[in-house]
C-alpha angles and dihedrals in degrees: 000000000000119000095252092053091047090050091050091051091052092049093049089051091049090050091051091050092049093048092049092049092050096041112017090178088074088075088079089057099041097042104035106130097167119134110284117248122223118230130211098256095194093053091046092052092046090054097044108033114086117226106219 
C-alpha cells in the first residue's frame, strides 16, 4: 500500500470514529449487514420524479 493510500485509510477511520462518538445512532446505518430489500422501482420513480 502506498503512503497516500495508507494515510487516507487512517483518516477515514478517524472520521468514522468521530462521527460515531458524536452520533452513536449512525452505527445502525454504517454497520447494517441485513439482507437488502428490493424496492418497487416504478412506484419509487412515480413518487419522486416531478412531472413538469
